[in-house]
N, C-alpha and C positions, 0 to 999 in steps of 0.2 A: 077778819080777813079773807084774802085773794084766794076763791080755791085757783087753780093752775089753768082751768077748762075757761075762767071767767077771764085771764090773761093775753089770753093766744086767739086770735085777732084772726077773723073771717076772708078777711080782705085790707090790701093796705086801703089808708082812706086819706088824700090827697089835704084834704080841708085841715087835717090837725097832723102836718105834715111831719116835721120830727117826732112827735112821740108815734106817731102812728108806723114811722119808718120802722126807730128800732126797735118797734113790739113785732114787726113786722119776721124782720129779720131774725131777733130771739125766738118768734115762733118756728121758724122756718129750718133755725140751724140748731136747735134745742127737742123742741119737742117737736119732731116733725111729723109723725103717728097721728101727735090731737090737729095738729095744723090742716097738713093735708085731711084730715077729715071732718073737719070744719070748714074749708073751703070753700068758698061761694067756684059754681062752674059754668057761673054766666055770669051775664051784668054790666058785660061789656069790656073791650082789651085796657078803655084806657088804665087804669089803677095798677093792673099787671106791668101793663110793657111802661112807666113812670117809676114802678119801683125796679124797673131791670133796670134804665137808662138811667138809674140815680147805683145803682150797683155797679155798672161797666164804670157810672165815668168815676166814683171815688179810688176803683181797682186804676183805672186809668191814670190817674192821680201819684199814687204813690209809687207804677212804674215809670211813670215819667221821672221825679224823684229821680229815679238807682240809670232808667237807660234816656241815651242822652240820641237815638236816631229814633227825629222825625215819624219816619216812613212806618217803624214798627209801630209807634204808641196810635198812629191814626190807625193802618191796618188794624192792628187788637180791638180800640176803641167802636170800630165798625163792625168788625165779625163780631164782640160780642154781644152790640143792641142785632142786627142780622138773622144768625144763625140757632138763636130760640125760636124764632119763627117760622123759617127752615124745616129745622131738626121737630119743629111740633107738627109742624104739616107731614113729614116721613111720620115718624111714631104714629099721629091719628090714621095714617093709610093701615098702615101694619095691624096697629092692634082692630080697627075696625074688619079688613079684610078679612089677616089673618086670623084671627082671634073672635070675630065675627060680635066684638065688645060695643052694646051703645054706647056712644059718646059723643064731646061736638067735637071740632080744632079747638076753638074757645078755650074748651077744660084743659087738651091737650097744654093751649099756649099758656094756658097760666101755673099749671104745677112749673113747665120749663123759665118761665117768666122770674116765681119765686123761689126757684133751687138756684138763681142769681147769687143769689144769698154770699154765697161760698165765695164769692168772686170782693167781697169784704178783706176778706185773709188770704185769698190764691197770691196774692204778690207779696206774700213772705215768703223767703224763702229757705229752702229744705221742705216747707209743709207745702207747697203748692199743688206739688203733683200727688200725695196722700189729700187732701179736699178736693181735686178734680174726681176720685173714685168716689166721694163721699156726698158730690155733686151728682153723680149719678146714681148712687143709694135715693136718692132722696130724689130723683126724678123716676125712676122705679116705683118706687113706695108714692108720691103723688096722682105719678098712671095707675096704677092699686087703684086707688081710692077713687075718681076721676070716674076712671071706666068698670068698675067693677069687678078686676083681675083679678087671681096672683098676682104677685110678685115677679115668681119665677116668670109669668109670661111680658111682663113689663116687661124685665131682663134681659128677655132673649127679643120683643122688640126694639132696644137699646142696643143691644147685640146686630139686629138688621141693618138698624140705623145707620151705627157705624159702617162694616161690610161693604155701605153703598154708600157713604162717603169714602172711600178707601179707593174702590171701582173708579168712582165718577172720578176723583182727585185722577187716579191713574188714565185715567181716558182721556185726561185733558191734557193732560204731563204730552203723552202719546200725539193728537192733535197738535200743538204747537209743538210737539218737535222737542218741550223741553227736557232735559232728566230729570229722573227718578231719584230723591236721596237715598243716596246709601250710606249702609253703618257702616262708622270710623273704625279703623282697624285696631 
């Protein structure tokens, strides 16, 4: 008999690629508390980065089957891979500066990279948006374990990060003279 704790990995293991990939995705999506509680918070970026890239590539493959816009596909893939690195840095700064928690950038990145498991199913119409909220929950939960803070503080750090993205986006649009997107009537 296999106990749930034995089936949830602590890190993605590329040397046993397919089995480890599916076990890691299953652990993150179906047993996130146990996964993030057991997740390694250090040990190089390679394993979580490979997991992230695979999730984004699978997502992009499914999106490209329904969307024929090459620019959108490349942008989707680029943002999907690059943004978790940037987001991890912002979350790390907010958590360590505002909440005085101890931890590393790598731990914040690992949480973001493994939350990319949501990408495996966000391409499904009508479900994708709801699953993006689940991704935010996964990140908050993972940060709470990685930095030993309450989930509410991790969620506040996520909100602060989102506000930062909006403000920076507005500044970039203003500086470049672009029109800020407006809501449809």
